[in-house]
C-alpha positions in Angstrom: 0.0 0.0 0.0 1.3 3.4 -0.9 2.3 5.8 2.0 0.4 8.7 0.5 -3.0 9.0 -1.2 -5.4 11.5 -2.6 -7.5 13.6 -0.2 -10.0 11.3 1.5 -12.6 13.9 2.2 -12.6 14.9 -1.5 -13.2 11.3 -2.5 -16.1 11.0 0.0 -17.6 14.3 -1.3 -17.5 13.0 -4.9 -19.2 9.7 -3.9 -21.9 11.7 -2.2 -22.9 14.0 -5.0 -22.0 11.9 -8.1 -24.5 9.7 -9.9 -23.9 6.1 -8.8 -23.3 4.8 -12.3 -20.5 7.3 -12.9 -18.6 7.1 -9.5 -16.3 4.2 -10.2 -15.2 5.5 -13.6 -14.5 9.0 -12.4 -12.7 7.8 -9.3 -10.4 5.6 -11.2 -9.6 8.4 -13.7 -8.9 10.9 -11.0 -6.7 8.5 -9.0 -4.6 7.8 -12.1 -4.3 11.5 -12.8 -3.4 12.1 -9.2 -0.4 9.8 -9.2 0.9 11.1 -12.5 0.9 14.6 -10.9 2.6 13.4 -7.8 5.6 12.4 -10.0 5.5 15.6 -12.0 4.5 18.3 -9.4 4.9 16.8 -6.0 2.4 15.6 -3.4 1.1 19.0 -2.2 0.2 20.3 -5.6 -1.2 17.0 -6.8 -3.6 16.9 -3.8 -4.6 20.5 -4.5 -5.3 19.7 -8.2 -7.3 16.6 -7.1 -9.6 18.9 -5.0 -10.0 21.2 -8.0 -10.9 18.3 -10.2 -13.6 17.1 -7.8 -15.1 20.6 -7.4 -15.3 20.9 -11.2 -17.5 17.8 -11.3 -20.2 19.6 -9.4 -22.6 20.0 -12.3 -26.1 18.7 -13.0 -25.0 16.3 -15.7 -23.0 14.3 -13.2 -25.0 14.8 -10.0 -27.4 12.4 -8.3 -31.0 13.1 -9.4 -32.1 13.6 -5.8 -29.8 16.6 -5.5 -31.2 18.5 -8.4 -34.7 19.6 -9.5 -36.6 17.1 -11.6 -37.3 19.7 -14.3 -33.5 20.4 -14.6 -32.8 16.6 -14.9 -35.4 16.3 -17.7 -33.9 19.3 -19.5 -30.5 17.9 -19.2 -31.5 14.4 -20.4 -33.4 15.8 -23.4 -30.5 18.2 -24.2 -32.9 21.1 -24.1 -30.3 23.1 -22.2 -26.9 21.8 -22.9 -25.3 23.9 -20.2 -27.9 24.8 -17.6 -25.5 26.0 -14.9 -25.9 29.8 -14.9 -22.5 30.8 -13.3 -20.5 30.3 -16.5 -18.0 33.0 -17.5 -20.2 34.1 -20.5 -23.3 34.4 -18.3 -21.4 36.4 -15.6 -20.1 38.8 -18.3 -23.7 39.1 -19.6 -25.0 39.9 -16.1 -22.3 42.6 -15.6 -23.3 44.2 -19.0 -27.0 44.2 -18.1 -26.3 45.6 -14.6 -24.2 48.5 -16.1 -26.9 49.3 -18.7 -29.6 49.4 -15.9 -27.5 51.7 -13.9 -26.9 54.0 -16.9 -30.6 54.1 -17.6 -31.3 55.3 -14.0 -28.4 57.7 -13.3 -30.3 59.6 -10.6 -31.1 56.5 -8.7 -27.5 55.2 -9.1 -26.1 58.5 -8.0 -28.1 58.6 -4.8 -27.2 55.0 -4.0 -23.5 55.5 -4.8 -23.3 58.7 -2.7 -25.2 57.1 0.3 -23.1 53.9 0.2 -19.8 55.8 -0.3 -20.4 58.1 2.7 -21.6 55.1 4.8 -18.6 53.0 3.9 -16.1 55.8 4.4 -17.5 56.7 7.8 -17.8 53.1 9.1 -14.3 52.3 7.7 -12.8 55.3 9.6 -14.5 54.2 12.8 -13.3 50.6 12.3 -9.7 51.9 11.8 -10.0 53.9 15.1 -11.5 50.8 16.8 -8.6 48.6 15.5 -6.1 51.2 17.0 -7.9 51.2 20.3 -8.1 47.4 20.5 -4.4 47.2 19.7 -3.4 49.7 22.4 -0.5 48.2 24.3 -1.3 44.8 22.8 1.3 44.7 20.1 4.2 43.5 22.3 5.5 40.0 21.6 4.9 39.1 25.3 1.6 40.9 25.8 -0.1 37.9 27.2 2.5 37.7 30.0 2.9 41.4 30.7 1.3 43.0 33.8 1.4 46.2 35.8 1.3 46.1 39.6 -1.5 48.1 41.2 -2.2 48.9 44.9 -5.6 48.5 46.5 -6.8 49.9 49.9 -9.8 51.5 51.6 -10.0 55.2 52.1 -13.0 57.1 53.5 -14.9 53.8 53.5 -14.3 53.4 49.7 -12.1 50.8 48.1 -9.6 52.5 45.8 -6.8 51.4 43.4 -3.8 53.3 42.1 -1.0 52.4 39.7 2.1 53.8 41.5 4.2 51.6 43.7 7.2 51.6 46.1 10.8 51.6 44.8 11.8 48.3 46.4 8.8 46.3 45.0 10.2 45.3 41.6 13.5 43.9 42.8 11.8 41.9 45.5 9.2 40.5 43.1 11.9 39.4 40.7 14.1 37.9 43.5 11.6 36.1 45.7 8.8 34.9 43.4 9.9 32.2 40.9 6.7 32.6 38.8 7.9 36.1 37.9 10.4 36.0 35.1 11.4 39.6 35.1 10.3 43.0 36.6 11.1 46.6 35.8 10.6 50.0 37.5 9.6 53.0 35.4 9.7 56.6 36.7 8.5 59.5 34.3 10.7 62.6 34.3 11.5 65.7 32.3 14.7 67.6 31.5 16.1 70.3 29.3 18.3 68.4 26.9 21.3 70.2 25.4 23.5 69.2 22.5 25.8 71.8 21.2 23.5 74.8 20.5 20.3 72.8 20.5 18.1 73.0 23.7 14.9 71.0 24.0 12.5 70.4 27.0 11.7 66.7 26.7 9.6 64.1 28.5 11.3 60.8 29.3 11.7 58.3 32.1 14.1 56.3 34.3 13.9 52.6 33.8 15.6 49.3 34.8 17.7 47.5 32.2 14.9 44.8 31.9 12.4 47.4 30.6 13.5 46.9 26.9 13.1 43.1 27.3 9.6 43.5 28.6 8.6 46.0 26.0 10.2 45.1 22.7 10.1 48.6 21.1 12.2 48.8 18.0 15.8 49.7 18.8 17.4 51.2 15.6 20.9 51.2 17.0 22.6 50.0 20.2 22.8 46.8 22.2 19.3 46.0 23.7 20.9 44.1 26.6 23.3 46.8 27.6 21.9 50.2 26.7 20.3 50.7 30.2 23.0 48.8 32.2 25.4 51.7 32.9 24.8 54.9 34.9 25.7 57.5 32.3 24.0 56.3 29.1 20.9 57.7 27.6 18.5 56.2 24.9 16.8 58.7 22.7 14.1 58.3 20.1 14.6 58.8 16.4 12.8 62.2 16.3 14.7 63.5 19.3 18.0 62.4 17.7 17.1 64.3 14.5 16.2 67.4 16.5 19.4 67.4 18.6 21.9 66.2 16.1 20.3 66.4 12.7 20.8 62.6 12.2 19.8 59.3 13.7 23.5 58.3 13.8 23.8 59.5 17.4 25.6 56.7 19.3 28.4 58.1 21.5 27.3 61.7 21.2 26.8 63.7 24.4 23.6 65.1 25.8 23.5 67.4 28.9 20.6 67.3 31.3 19.5 70.7 32.8 23.0 72.0 32.1 24.4 69.7 34.8 25.0 66.0 34.2 26.2 64.7 30.8 25.1 61.4 29.3 26.4 59.5 26.3 23.9 58.2 23.8 23.9 54.4 24.0 20.9 53.6 21.8 18.3 55.1 19.4 14.7 54.0 19.6 12.3 54.2 16.8 9.5 56.7 17.5 7.0 55.0 19.9 3.6 54.3 18.4 0.6 56.5 19.3 -1.3 53.6 20.8 0.9 52.9 23.8 0.9 54.5 27.2 4.5 55.3 26.7 3.9 57.4 23.6 5.2 60.7 25.2 8.6 59.2 26.1 11.4 60.6 24.0 14.3 59.4 26.1 15.2 56.7 28.7 17.7 56.9 31.5 19.2 54.0 33.4 17.6 53.5 36.9 21.1 53.6 38.5 21.3 57.3 37.4 18.2 58.2 39.3 19.0 60.7 42.1 16.3 60.5 44.8 14.5 63.8 45.2 14.2 65.1 48.7 10.5 64.4 48.7 10.8 60.8 47.6 11.8 57.8 49.6 13.1 54.3 49.3 10.5 53.2 51.9 7.4 51.0 51.2 5.0 53.8 52.1 6.1 56.0 49.2 4.3 55.2 45.9 5.9 57.2 43.1 7.0 54.6 40.6 5.4 52.2 38.1 6.2 48.5 38.3 5.8 46.1 35.4 6.3 42.3 35.6 6.7 39.5 33.1 5.3 36.2 34.2 6.9 32.9 33.1 5.2 31.0 30.3 2.0 29.2 31.3 1.9 30.8 34.8 -1.6 31.6 36.0 -1.8 35.3 37.0 -4.6 34.5 39.6 -2.2 32.2 41.4 0.5 34.9 41.4 -2.0 37.5 42.7 -2.8 35.3 45.6 0.9 34.9 46.5 1.9 38.6 46.3 -1.2 40.4 47.5 0.0 41.0 51.1 3.6 41.8 50.2 3.5 45.6 50.7 1.1 45.2 53.7 3.7 43.0 55.4 6.4 45.7 54.9 4.1 48.5 56.1 3.3 46.9 59.5 4.3 49.4 62.1 4.8 52.2 59.5 1.1 52.9 59.0 -1.8 52.2 61.4 -4.0 50.0 59.4 -2.7 47.5 56.7 -5.7 45.1 56.8 -7.0 46.3 53.4 -3.7 47.0 51.7 -3.1 44.7 48.7 -1.2 44.6 45.4 -2.4 42.9 42.3 -1.5 42.4 38.6 -3.4 44.1 35.8 -2.8 42.5 32.4 -1.4 44.6 29.5 -4.4 43.6 27.3 -6.6 45.7 29.7 -4.4 48.7 30.5 -6.1 51.0 28.1 -9.7 49.6 27.7 -10.3 48.5 31.3 -8.9 51.3 33.5 -12.0 52.7 35.2 -11.8 52.5 39.0 -15.0 51.2 40.6 -15.3 49.8 44.1 -11.6 48.9 44.2 -11.6 47.2 40.9 -10.4 48.2 37.4 -13.5 47.7 35.2 -14.7 48.8 31.8 -13.3 52.2 30.8 -12.5 53.0 27.2 -14.0 49.7 26.0 -17.5 51.3 26.5 -16.6 54.0 24.0 -15.2 51.4 21.6 -18.4 49.4 21.7 -20.5 52.5 21.3 -18.7 53.6 18.2 -18.6 50.0 16.9 -22.4 50.0 17.1 -22.6 53.4 15.4 -20.3 52.3 12.6 -22.4 49.2 12.0 -25.6 51.3 12.0 -24.2 53.9 9.6 -23.3 51.1 7.2 -26.7 49.5 7.8 -28.5 52.8 7.1 -26.6 53.2 3.8 -27.7 49.7 2.9 -31.3 50.5 3.9 -31.3 53.4 1.5 -30.3 51.0 -1.3 -33.1 48.6 -0.3 -35.7 51.3 -0.1 -34.9 52.8 -3.4 -34.6 49.4 -5.1 -38.0 48.2 -3.8 -39.6 51.6 -4.6 -38.5 51.1 -8.2 -39.9 47.6 -8.2 -42.8 48.5 -10.5 -40.3 49.8 -13.2 -38.5 46.4 -13.1 -41.6 44.2 -12.7 -42.2 43.8 -16.4 -38.6 43.1 -17.1 -38.7 40.3 -14.5 -42.0 39.0 -15.9 -40.7 38.8 -19.5 -37.5 37.1 -18.5 -39.3 34.5 -16.4 -41.7 33.8 -19.3 -38.7 33.4 -21.5 -37.3 30.7 -19.1 -35.0 32.6 -16.8 -34.4 30.8 -13.5 -35.1 32.5 -10.2 -31.5 32.0 -9.2 -30.3 33.7 -12.3 -32.4 36.7 -11.6 -31.2 36.9 -8.1 -27.6 36.7 -9.3 -28.3 39.5 -11.8 -29.8 41.9 -9.2 -27.0 41.1 -6.7 -24.4 41.8 -9.4 -26.0 45.2 -9.8 -25.7 45.9 -6.1 -22.1 44.7 -6.0 -21.2 46.9 -9.0 -22.7 49.8 -7.2 -20.8 48.9 -4.0 -17.5 48.8 -6.0 -18.2 52.2 -7.4 -19.1 53.4 -3.9 -16.0 51.8 -2.6 -13.7 53.8 -4.9 -15.5 57.0 -3.9 -15.3 55.9 -0.2 -11.5 55.4 -0.5 -11.1 58.9 -1.9 -13.2 60.3 1.0 -11.1 58.4 3.5 -7.8 59.7 2.1 -9.3 63.2 2.0 -10.7 63.3 5.5 -8.1 61.1 7.3 -6.0 64.0 8.6 -9.1 65.8 10.0 -10.3 62.5 11.6 -6.9 62.0 13.2 -7.0 65.5 14.7 -10.5 64.8 16.1 -9.5 61.5 17.6 -5.9 62.4 18.5 -4.7 59.4 16.6 -2.2 58.6 13.8 -4.3 56.3 11.7 -3.0 55.4 8.2 -4.0 53.3 5.3 -1.6 50.5 4.3 -2.1 51.0 0.5 0.9 48.9 -0.3 -0.3 45.9 1.7 -2.0 42.9 0.1 -4.0 42.3 3.3 -5.4 45.9 3.1 -6.8 45.3 -0.4 -8.1 41.9 0.4 -9.9 43.4 3.5 -11.2 46.3 1.4 -12.5 43.8 -1.3 -14.2 41.7 1.4 -15.7 44.9 2.9 -17.1 46.0 -0.5 -18.5 42.6 -1.3 -20.1 42.4 2.2 -21.7 45.8 1.7 -22.9 44.9 -1.8 -24.5 41.7 -0.5 -25.9 43.4 2.6 -27.6 46.1 0.4 -28.6 43.9 -2.5 -29.8 40.6 -1.1 -33.3 41.7 -0.1 -34.1 43.7 -3.3 -32.8 40.7 -5.3 -35.1 38.2 -3.7 -37.9 40.7 -3.7 -37.7 41.4 -7.4 -37.0 37.8 -8.3 -40.2 36.7 -6.5 -42.5 38.7 -8.8 -45.1 36.4 -10.5 -45.1 36.7 -14.3 -48.9 36.2 -14.6 -49.7 39.1 -12.2 -47.1 41.3 -13.8 -48.4 40.8 -17.3 -52.0 41.4 -16.2 -50.9 44.6 -14.6 -51.8 43.5 -11.1 -49.7 45.7 -8.8 -47.4 44.2 -6.2 -48.0 44.9 -2.6 -45.6 47.8 -2.2 -48.2 50.2 -0.9 -49.4 48.0 2.0 -50.3 49.6 5.3 -47.1 48.2 6.7 -44.3 46.9 4.6 -40.6 46.0 5.1 -39.7 49.3 3.3 -41.6 51.3 5.9 -40.1 49.3 8.7 -36.6 50.1 7.3 -37.4 53.8 7.1 -38.6 53.7 10.7 -35.3 52.0 11.7 -33.4 54.8 9.9 -35.3 57.5 11.7 -35.0 55.7 15.1 -31.2 55.5 14.9 -31.0 59.2 13.8 -33.2 60.2 16.7 -31.1 58.3 19.2 -27.9 60.0 17.9 -29.5 63.4 18.0 -30.5 62.8 21.7 -27.0 61.6 22.5 -25.5 64.7 20.8 -27.7 67.1 22.7 -27.2 65.4 26.1 -23.4 65.3 25.7 -23.4 69.0 24.7 -25.6 70.0 27.6 -23.4 68.0 30.1 -20.2 69.6 28.9 -21.8 73.1 29.1 -23.1 72.3 32.5 -19.7 71.4 33.8 -17.9 74.3 32.0 -20.4 76.8 33.6 -19.7 75.4 37.1 -18.0 77.8 39.5 -14.3 76.8 39.5 -13.5 78.6 42.8 -10.7 80.7 41.3 -10.1 83.3 38.6 -8.7 81.6 35.5 -8.2 84.8 33.5 -4.7 86.3 33.3 -3.3 83.4 35.4 -0.4 81.3 34.2 1.9 78.7 35.7 5.6 78.0 35.1 7.9 75.3 36.4 10.9 76.5 38.3 13.7 75.0 36.2 17.4 75.4 36.7 18.4 78.1 39.2 14.9 79.8 39.4 14.2 78.2 42.8 17.4 79.7 44.2 16.5 83.2 42.9 12.8 82.9 43.5 12.6 86.0 45.9 14.3 88.2 43.3 12.2 86.7 40.5 9.0 87.4 42.3 10.0 91.0 43.1 11.1 91.8 39.6 8.0 90.3 37.9 5.9 92.7 39.9 8.2 95.7 39.6 8.5 95.2 35.8 4.7 95.5 35.5 4.3 92.0 34.1 2.4 90.7 37.2 0.3 92.0 40.0 0.8 88.9 42.2 3.2 85.9 42.3 3.0 82.8 44.4 5.2 79.6 44.7 3.3 76.4 45.1 3.4 72.6 44.9 1.8 72.7 41.5 -0.8 74.4 39.3 -4.2 74.9 41.1 -5.8 73.2 38.1 -4.4 69.8 38.9 -3.9 67.4 41.8 -0.2 66.9 42.7 -0.5 64.9 45.9 -3.0 63.2 48.2 -2.7 62.6 51.9 -4.3 60.3 54.4 -3.6 59.6 58.1 -4.7 63.1 59.3 -5.8 63.5 62.9 -7.6 66.4 64.6 -9.4 67.0 67.9 -12.3 64.6 68.0 -11.1 62.4 65.1 -11.4 58.7 65.3 -9.2 55.8 64.0 -11.5 55.5 61.0 -10.9 59.2 60.1 -7.3 58.3 59.4 -8.5 56.6 56.2 -10.1 59.8 54.9 -8.2 61.0 51.9 -7.4 64.7 51.4 -6.2 66.4 48.3 -2.9 68.1 49.2 -1.5 71.4 48.1 1.2 73.7 49.4 2.1 77.4 49.0 4.4 80.0 50.6 2.5 83.4 50.3 0.0 85.3 48.2 -1.7 82.0 47.1 -5.2 83.5 47.4 -4.2 86.8 45.9 -2.6 85.2 42.9 -5.2 82.5 42.1 -8.3 84.5 43.0 -9.5 81.9 45.5 -11.9 83.3 48.0 -11.2 83.4 51.7 -14.2 82.7 54.0 -12.7 83.1 57.4 -9.2 83.7 58.9 -6.3 84.7 56.7 -4.1 83.2 54.0 -0.6 81.8 54.4 2.1 84.5 54.4 5.6 83.3 55.4 7.2 86.7 54.7 5.2 88.4 57.4 4.5 85.4 59.6 7.4 83.0 59.6 5.4 80.5 61.7 3.1 80.1 58.7 5.5 77.6 57.3 3.5 75.1 59.4 0.1 76.8 58.8 -2.8 75.1 57.0 -5.8 76.4 55.0 -8.9 74.1 54.7 -11.6 74.2 52.0 -15.3 74.1 53.0 -15.5 70.4 52.2 -12.6 69.6 54.5 -14.3 71.6 57.4 -17.5 69.6 56.9 -15.6 66.3 56.7 -13.7 67.0 59.9 -16.9 68.3 61.7 -15.1 71.5 62.9 -17.4 74.2 64.3 -14.5 76.7 64.7 -11.8 75.6 62.4 -9.4 78.5 62.8 -6.9 77.7 65.5 -7.5 74.0 65.3 -4.3 71.8 65.5 -4.1 68.9 63.1 -1.3 66.5 62.4 -0.2 64.5 59.4 3.1 63.3 58.1 4.6 63.2 61.6 4.2 67.0 61.8 1.9 69.3 63.6 0.0 72.0 61.8 -2.4 74.8 62.7 -5.4 75.9 60.7 -5.3 79.7 60.0 -8.1 80.0 57.5 -10.9 78.5 55.4 -11.2 79.0 51.7 -14.2 78.5 49.4 -14.3 75.1 47.6 -12.4 75.2 44.3 -12.2 72.5 41.6 -8.9 70.8 42.0 -9.7 67.7 40.0 -12.5 66.8 37.6 -15.3 69.4 37.1 -17.6 66.4 36.7 -16.9 65.1 40.2 -17.7 66.3 43.8 -15.1 68.5 45.4 -12.8 66.5 47.8 -11.5 67.8 51.1 -8.4 69.9 50.5 -5.5 70.9 52.8 -3.2 73.8 51.7 -0.2 73.9 53.9 2.9 76.0 54.2 6.4 75.2 52.9 7.4 73.2 56.0 6.1 70.0 54.4 8.4 67.5 52.7 7.1 68.3 49.2 9.0 70.8 47.1 7.4 74.1 45.9 8.7 73.9 42.3 5.9 75.9 40.5 5.2 79.6 40.3 1.7 81.0 39.7 1.6 84.5 38.1 -1.3 86.8 38.0 -0.6 88.9 34.9 -1.1 92.7 34.9 -4.6 93.4 33.4 -3.4 96.9 32.4 -1.1 95.4 29.7 -1.9 93.1 26.8 -1.1 89.5 27.2 1.8 89.8 24.7 3.3 92.6 26.6 3.1 90.8 29.9 4.7 87.6 28.4 7.5 89.6 26.9 8.3 91.3 30.2 8.1 88.0 32.1 10.4 86.3 29.7 13.0 89.0 30.2 12.9 88.4 33.9 13.0 84.6 33.6 15.9 84.8 31.2 17.9 87.0 33.6 17.9 84.4 36.3 17.8 81.3 34.1 19.5 82.1 30.8 20.0 78.5 29.8 16.3 77.5 29.8 13.4 78.6 27.6 10.5 80.4 29.2 7.7 77.9 29.2 4.3 78.4 30.7 0.7 77.2 30.8 -2.4 79.4 31.0 -4.9 78.4 33.7 -7.9 78.7 31.4 -6.3 76.4 28.8 -5.3 73.9 31.5 -8.9 74.0 32.9 -10.3 73.6 29.4 -8.2 70.5 28.9 -10.3 68.8 31.6 -13.1 68.6 29.1 -11.0 67.2 26.2 -12.3 63.6 26.3 -16.0 64.6 26.6 -15.6 67.2 23.9 -13.9 64.7 21.6 -16.8 62.2 22.2 -19.3 65.0 21.6 -17.6 66.1 18.4 -17.4 62.5 17.1 -21.0 61.9 18.0 -22.1 65.1 16.3 -20.1 64.1 13.2 -21.7 60.6 13.1 -25.1 62.1 13.7 -24.7 64.5 10.8 -23.5 61.7 8.5 -26.5 59.5 9.6 -28.9 62.4 8.8 -27.2 63.1 5.5 -27.4 59.4 4.4 -31.0 59.1 5.6 -31.9 62.3 3.7 -30.4 61.0 0.5 -32.6 57.9 0.7 -35.6 59.9 1.8 -35.1 62.3 -1.1 -35.0 59.5 -3.6 -37.9 57.7 -1.9 -40.0 60.9 -2.1 -39.1 61.3 -5.7 -40.3 57.8 -6.6 -43.4 58.1 -4.4 -44.3 61.3 -6.2 -43.7 59.6 -9.6 -45.8 56.6 -8.8 -48.7 58.9 -7.7 -48.4 61.3 -10.7 -51.8 60.4 -12.2 -53.5 60.4 -8.8 -52.2 63.9 -8.2 -53.3 65.0 -11.7 -56.9 63.7 -11.0 -57.0 65.4 -7.6 -55.9 68.7 -9.1 -58.5 68.5 -11.9 -61.1 67.9 -9.1 -60.0 71.0 -7.3 -57.3 70.0 -4.9 -55.0 72.8 -3.8 -51.3 72.8 -3.9 -50.9 72.8 0.0 -53.3 69.8 0.2 -51.2 67.9 -2.3 -48.0 68.7 -0.4 -49.7 67.5 2.8 -50.8 64.3 1.1 -47.2 63.4 0.0 -45.5 64.3 3.3 -48.1 62.8 5.6 -46.8 59.2 5.3 -43.2 60.2 6.0 -44.2 62.3 9.1 -46.2 59.3 10.4 -43.2 57.1 10.0 -41.1 59.7 11.9 -43.7 59.8 14.7 -43.4 56.0 15.1 -39.6 56.2 15.0 -39.6 58.9 17.7 -41.8 56.8 20.0 -39.3 54.0 19.6 -36.1 56.0 19.6 -36.8 58.5 22.5 -36.9 55.8 25.3 -33.8 54.1 23.8 -31.9 57.5 23.7 -33.0 58.4 27.2 -31.9 55.0 28.6 -28.5 55.0 26.9 -27.6 58.6 27.9 -28.9 58.1 31.4 -26.4 55.2 31.8 -23.7 57.4 30.3 -24.4 60.2 32.8 -24.1 57.8 35.8 -20.3 58.1 35.4 -20.4 61.7 36.5 -21.3 62.9 40.0 -21.9 66.4 38.8 -24.4 65.9 36.0 -27.5 67.2 34.3 -31.0 65.8 34.5 -32.4 64.8 31.0 -35.4 67.1 30.7 -38.3 67.3 28.2 -36.5 70.0 26.3 -34.0 67.5 24.8 -36.9 65.4 23.3 -38.9 68.4 22.1 -35.8 69.8 20.3 -35.1 66.3 18.9 -38.6 65.9 17.6 -38.8 69.4 16.1 -35.4 69.1 14.4 -36.2 65.7 13.0 -39.5 66.9 11.7 -37.9 69.9 10.1 -35.3 67.7 8.4 -38.0 65.3 7.0 -40.2 68.2 5.8 -37.3 70.0 4.1 -36.1 66.8 2.4 -39.5 65.6 1.2 -41.1 69.0 0.5 -39.0 69.7 -2.6 -40.3 66.6 -4.4 -43.8 67.2 -3.0 -43.9 70.8 -4.2 -42.5 69.8 -7.6 -45.3 67.1 -8.0 -48.0 69.5 -6.7 -47.1 72.2 -9.2 -47.0 69.8 -12.2 -49.5 70.5 -15.0 -52.3 67.8 -14.7 -52.6 67.7 -18.5 -49.1 66.3 -18.7 -49.7 63.6 -16.1 -53.1 62.5 -17.6 -52.1 62.7 -21.3 -51.6 59.0 -21.6 -55.1 58.4 -20.3 
């Protein structure tokens, strides 16, 4: 017996479909041919040719009678149709010709369909590209399935919380003491002024352990991956940074100075990091051994300022590792903090870093994945609406095609041949639409990238891209053309020839159902757009608690901290500023949080209450415009003891249940502080969330005051103030550029995600309405054309133009009413769920639904009225002439 043979499944398939009296003969011939090909072509190609031969035998003349229709068998045996199989090359060519001629005869119909399908395909394709980028976020590493970030979990103010920063000693201990962990790396973001010859650039980067590049296999253009982070004076820079500093990527061995102090030699050049990674803002990496501990950081287990990433060994269960390591930090913190019963660490997989990052009850749950799903649904519906347009227009034109179908059926055309012909028309339209859609994508890709903050591209040189595009076009053509094809092919020749109309004007028809579906989706999107817009406006109009106008922040780089007193004095004397204050950070963002506070009457449970922490030296309220309620502000120049003074916000006073807060002694961080004033609540974090309790303390704390807040002089223009301020900054810090951030711009950035969602939703709503209007316009045109004689008779009998217009628009308005009844509850439910993520949120009122209904009604009336007025003004003599 031979060791190899022809494909067994192919032989079984042939025996199943082939007529019994032909099986043995065909099988012998195929086997003989197979072994000849084995000698000539090899086994693999011979087996493939065998399968092709078997598939070529699938034709009525060779098939079992039970597998084909009796009428077809009879025709085959009588040789009435020598080649009854309709998918021959000649027939396909004929179908394409007929399809093209039909499209040319109805250019208006074809144009509407091509435009609608093209816009729908382009919009959905852009969304799918965005979704692909989101789903691939931090998932493109070769070891993604084994990569994890270490998170902390604990209970504060009675609420379980998680955070992603960890202690310095954690990574080395995990790597050393836990065999299931193959490797671990610390990561500490930083920023420096990088100088090379006469080039100076402020850049964002990080300190990292040598193992970082083995965990994350970013492309290293030059340098030894195993050694580039091993020393203490080497630096890795990205391709873009190398070109900016040196004018070339050939930068190995060249020297870069950090903040005009320490010099580092370039040991490696990284390719620019992709946009869809959490490290995308990193332009340089420094070895961990070069990290100089700042005065406010610590090597202790209570200090959480670094990120820790681990790589598990192959086939290790992360749940098992989580159970082993969860009490590691708690064990080290015993005796250092009062309560460690709830402190845990756990591993969060790389595949969920971006999409599952929302904190909820001490768990990381669905975050960005909700938006991905939402836009995936929107993309599918936009494409579906474009397909619905095609279906509606095709079925509306059914009476024009009815006689064609009848004649062809009488002439002997099979139903399957008719279906194939009509589908070929829709696929041809889809191909034309696909070409236009590709042009639209290329044209609007830059704008879409700006809206989504992405770097999406089309891989036009990739075979996979064109295969995917071809599949997408075919899917769209089949989606749009299947129902019309079966609908038209089902026409009965007898009824068609006798002039009996098809049931396209029924009280309820699939066409009307599809129109309702279009309107429903458009209504849901309109509601979503209005709610998102109202929510953003509601949060933007919320009282911030400080004056954002003419307020800017600048980081005290280089020698500015040393010369801060002179800097402050000269900024005011120059006329650039009216007030200057040094602080822990900008008032628009949280820099630190503190727990473990105690005060008179506080309990052990109160030590778990978390406070937002801020620090300032003097003129904090004057500079920021924050309002003082009682007491006075911190002023270390006039009151040196204010270095240990504290200001509380209103929420902090309520949290601490203080009746007379001024003069109260509180303690935190092993230090004693005294409350000297209470300030009005101000928005420190998200404007969508409730205000947290805040402590603003003097400079005695362990945190550095490295930021300066400047209240610009309102008597000058902004440009004049900035020019004066830059002169002063350059005087005391000539080696650094003067960089600053305006408070109003920083505050506005808090709304970026919601505004991006709102803009995208508005865009998709507009596209949905546009596509729907195209279909509605065409549908109204064919409806008016079908009722031309009826309109003529009505006008002869005395009907007015307004009554004719009402007659033609009434049906569409009724469909809109049904769609509103369906879509309004769906829209309310979806947006109510969306709003639950915000503590400070609007209530969805009746105004949203009234505005949605009115705008939808206006859109429908404007779209349909053109055709209605045109039909109503037509001369009845013209429409009745054939009668």
